[in-house]
C-alpha positions in Angstrom: 0.0 0.0 0.0 1.3 3.5 -0.8 2.3 5.7 2.1 -0.7 8.1 2.2 1.2 10.7 4.2 4.0 10.8 1.7 1.6 10.8 -1.2 -0.4 13.6 0.3 2.7 15.7 1.1 3.9 15.2 -2.5 0.5 16.3 -3.9 0.4 19.3 -1.6 4.0 20.4 -2.6 3.0 20.1 -6.3 -0.1 22.3 -5.7 1.9 24.9 -3.8 4.6 25.0 -6.6 1.9 25.4 -9.2 0.1 28.1 -7.2 3.3 30.0 -6.6 3.9 29.9 -10.3 0.5 31.4 -11.0 0.6 34.2 -8.4 4.3 35.1 -8.7 5.3 34.8 -12.4 8.7 36.0 -13.5 8.0 39.4 -15.1 8.6 39.5 -18.8 11.0 42.1 -20.2 9.3 45.1 -21.8 10.9 46.1 -25.0 11.1 49.9 -25.5 12.4 51.8 -28.5 13.1 55.4 -27.3 14.0 58.2 -29.6 16.7 60.6 -28.4 18.7 63.5 -29.7 22.5 63.9 -29.1 22.0 66.6 -26.4 23.0 67.1 -22.7 19.5 66.4 -21.4 19.5 62.8 -22.5 22.4 61.8 -20.2 20.2 60.1 -17.5 18.7 57.8 -20.2 22.2 56.9 -21.4 23.5 56.2 -17.9 20.4 54.3 -17.0 20.8 52.0 -20.0 24.6 51.6 -19.6 24.4 50.7 -15.9 21.5 48.3 -16.2 19.0 50.4 -14.2 16.2 49.9 -16.7 17.1 46.2 -17.1 16.7 45.8 -13.4 13.1 47.1 -13.8 12.5 44.5 -16.6 12.8 47.1 -19.3 14.9 46.4 -22.4 15.6 50.0 -23.4 16.9 50.7 -26.9 17.9 54.3 -27.4 17.4 55.3 -31.0 19.5 58.3 -31.9 18.3 61.0 -34.4 20.2 64.0 -35.6 17.1 66.2 -35.7 13.7 66.5 -34.0 12.1 66.3 -37.5 13.6 62.8 -38.1 12.6 61.7 -34.6 9.0 62.9 -35.0 8.7 61.1 -38.4 9.8 57.8 -36.8 7.4 58.3 -33.9 4.4 59.0 -36.2 5.4 56.0 -38.3 5.1 53.8 -35.2 8.8 53.0 -35.1 9.2 54.4 -31.6 7.5 53.6 -28.2 8.5 56.9 -26.7 10.9 59.8 -27.0 12.9 62.6 -25.5 11.7 66.0 -26.7 10.9 69.5 -25.8 7.7 70.5 -24.0 6.4 72.7 -26.8 6.8 70.0 -29.5 5.3 67.3 -27.3 2.3 69.4 -26.3 1.7 70.2 -29.9 1.9 66.5 -30.9 -0.6 65.6 -28.2 -2.9 68.5 -29.1 -3.0 67.4 -32.8 -4.1 63.9 -32.0 -1.0 61.8 -31.3 -1.5 59.4 -28.5 1.3 60.3 -26.1 1.6 61.1 -22.4 4.4 63.0 -20.8 6.1 60.8 -18.1 8.5 63.4 -16.6 10.4 66.5 -17.1 13.9 65.8 -18.4 15.3 69.2 -17.8 13.8 72.1 -15.8 15.6 75.5 -15.6 17.9 75.8 -12.6 19.3 79.0 -11.0 22.8 77.6 -11.1 22.9 76.3 -14.6 21.9 77.7 -18.0 20.7 75.5 -20.8 19.6 78.1 -23.4 20.6 81.8 -24.0 20.7 84.7 -26.3 24.3 85.1 -27.5 25.8 87.9 -29.6 28.6 87.7 -32.3 32.2 88.4 -31.2 32.5 91.6 -33.3 28.8 92.8 -33.0 29.4 95.3 -30.2 26.1 94.3 -28.6 26.5 94.1 -24.8 23.0 94.7 -23.5 19.5 93.4 -24.4 18.5 97.0 -25.2 20.9 97.0 -28.1 19.0 94.1 -29.7 16.2 96.4 -30.7 15.1 95.7 -34.3 18.3 93.5 -34.8 18.1 90.0 -36.2 18.2 87.1 -33.8 18.7 83.7 -35.4 16.2 81.1 -34.3 14.1 78.2 -35.7 10.5 79.4 -35.8 7.5 77.5 -34.2 9.9 75.6 -32.0 11.1 75.6 -28.4 13.8 78.0 -29.6 11.3 80.7 -30.6 9.2 80.0 -27.5 12.3 80.6 -25.3 13.3 83.7 -27.1 9.8 85.2 -26.4 10.0 84.1 -22.8 13.5 85.6 -22.4 12.5 88.9 -24.0 9.4 89.1 -21.8 11.6 88.5 -18.7 13.6 91.5 -19.8 10.4 93.7 -20.1 10.4 93.4 -24.0 7.8 92.1 -26.4 8.5 89.4 -28.9 8.4 92.1 -31.6 11.4 93.9 -30.0 13.8 91.9 -32.2 13.7 90.7 -35.8 13.5 86.9 -35.9 15.7 85.4 -38.5 15.0 81.8 -39.5 18.1 79.5 -39.4 16.8 76.1 -38.5 19.9 74.0 -38.1 21.7 74.8 -34.9 25.3 74.1 -36.1 24.7 76.5 -39.1 23.2 79.1 -36.7 26.4 78.9 -34.6 28.7 79.1 -37.6 26.9 82.2 -38.9 27.0 83.9 -35.5 30.8 83.3 -35.1 31.3 84.5 -38.7 29.4 87.7 -37.9 26.7 87.0 -40.5 24.1 87.3 -37.8 24.5 89.6 -34.8 22.7 87.4 -32.3 21.2 83.9 -31.9 19.5 81.7 -29.4 21.5 78.6 -28.7 21.5 75.7 -26.3 24.4 74.4 -24.2 27.1 73.3 -24.7 27.1 75.6 -27.8 26.7 78.6 -25.6 30.0 77.7 -23.8 31.6 77.0 -27.2 30.5 80.3 -28.6 31.9 82.1 -25.5 35.2 80.4 -25.9 35.4 82.0 -29.3 34.7 85.5 -28.1 30.9 85.6 -28.3 28.9 87.2 -25.4 25.8 85.6 -23.7 23.4 88.5 -22.9 20.7 86.6 -21.1 19.9 83.0 -20.3 17.1 80.8 -19.0 18.3 80.3 -15.4 15.4 82.5 -14.0 12.6 81.3 -16.2 11.5 78.6 -13.8 10.0 76.2 -16.4 10.2 72.7 -17.8 12.1 72.7 -21.1 12.4 69.1 -22.1 10.4 66.0 -21.3 10.1 62.2 -21.8 6.9 60.9 -23.3 5.5 57.5 -24.2 2.8 56.1 -26.4 -0.5 55.9 -24.6 -1.3 52.4 -25.8 1.8 51.0 -24.1 1.0 52.7 -20.8 -2.6 51.4 -20.9 -1.5 47.8 -21.7 0.9 47.7 -18.7 -0.2 49.6 -15.6 3.3 49.0 -14.1 5.3 50.4 -17.0 5.3 54.1 -16.0 6.3 53.3 -12.5 9.1 50.9 -13.5 10.5 53.4 -16.1 10.4 56.3 -13.7 12.1 54.3 -10.9 15.0 53.4 -13.2 15.2 57.0 -14.5 15.2 58.5 -11.0 18.1 56.2 -10.0 20.1 57.4 -13.0 19.3 61.1 -12.1 20.5 60.5 -8.6 23.8 58.9 -9.7 24.6 61.8 -12.0 23.6 64.5 -9.5 25.7 63.0 -6.7 28.9 62.7 -8.9 28.4 64.9 -11.9 32.0 65.0 -13.0 32.2 61.2 -13.1 29.7 61.2 -15.9 31.2 64.0 -18.0 33.2 61.4 -20.1 29.9 59.6 -20.9 28.4 63.0 -21.9 31.3 63.8 -24.2 31.3 60.3 -25.8 27.6 59.8 -26.3 26.3 63.2 -27.3 27.2 65.8 -29.8 29.5 67.5 -27.4 32.4 69.7 -28.5 35.5 68.1 -26.9 37.6 71.3 -26.7 35.3 72.8 -24.1 34.8 69.7 -21.9 37.1 71.0 -19.2 35.3 74.3 -18.8 31.7 73.1 -19.1 29.7 72.9 -15.9 27.6 69.8 -15.6 23.9 70.4 -15.1 21.7 69.3 -12.2 18.9 67.1 -13.4 15.4 67.6 -11.9 13.6 65.2 -9.6 11.1 62.9 -11.4 7.9 64.8 -11.9 5.8 65.9 -14.9 5.8 69.5 -16.0 3.5 71.7 -13.9 0.0 72.7 -15.1 1.3 76.2 -15.4 4.1 75.1 -17.8 1.6 73.1 -19.9 -0.9 76.0 -20.0 1.8 78.5 -21.0 3.0 76.3 -23.9 -0.6 75.8 -25.1 -1.3 79.5 -24.9 1.7 80.3 -27.0 0.7 77.7 -29.6 -2.8 78.9 -29.7 -1.8 82.6 -30.1 0.2 81.5 -33.2 -2.7 79.5 -34.7 -0.8 76.2 -34.3 -3.6 74.7 -32.1 -7.3 75.6 -32.0 -8.0 74.9 -28.3 -6.1 73.6 -25.3 -6.1 69.9 -24.2 -6.8 69.1 -20.6 -3.7 68.7 -18.4 -4.7 65.2 -17.4 -4.7 64.2 -21.1 -1.1 65.4 -21.5 0.8 64.0 -18.5 0.8 60.6 -16.8 -1.3 61.3 -13.7 -0.7 59.8 -10.3 2.4 57.8 -11.3 3.9 56.3 -8.0 6.7 58.4 -6.6 10.1 57.2 -7.8 12.5 56.0 -5.1 15.6 57.8 -3.8 16.4 61.3 -2.8 16.8 63.9 -5.5 
């Protein structure tokens, strides 16, 4: 006769193993193709991928590099990307015009100790104050974050957007070249090109340190977020850890920045590493300001509700910021 105690124990063990497998499955890896540009603000994504922080959250993150926002947006609209790094203005515009995206977090928020954008004047232009820019050309790319920031910076100085003449030069490297060659008297540029321009004799008149606004963001396709209720939380936890690592030892990550972004090596020694913001979506005020600017220029017909632009109530990411 079989030993009933042993048989019962074996059956019970089998049931427990089966039950454990049902209630505690090994999480499958989430594949994410994320579009990025070769700019400073993408450093936490690069560090998080390199150090396995996203992998630890069961996210297989592929960073797909583009040389322009236009190329990145085309890939996004063609369904070849799951998410992207971009500026707040462009992202709000995409969402407003029907693209199913949600902003996960701010990637860069202005900081009083670090500039990211500024108005810079040519070395031989003789322009040393904002007042001297009256009716002078300022090189920008229209209907982008660059023009938006120019307007905000002028308003901060008590001037209207019509105070200067806006000159269209879309490609940032060409804008820099024309500035240094004296073919335009002023331009709005991002870092590290501001520092590069200064190293060649240009003068930064005013920068974004006192604007107190979100400038760049990370966004993801809404369909993915609705299919996996844990995805936003897992992504933000990994991203927050990367931000913490960089903020606690910024100089240690400068070689990664120089290697992986379009960073001019001659100024690496003089460039001050930025402090990346804590994980949080842009504020309602930032989103409202972006939508108001777009509406005033006829680029959108009416604002989208804040809760339809950002991921609401995502669990707080771990770690001090």
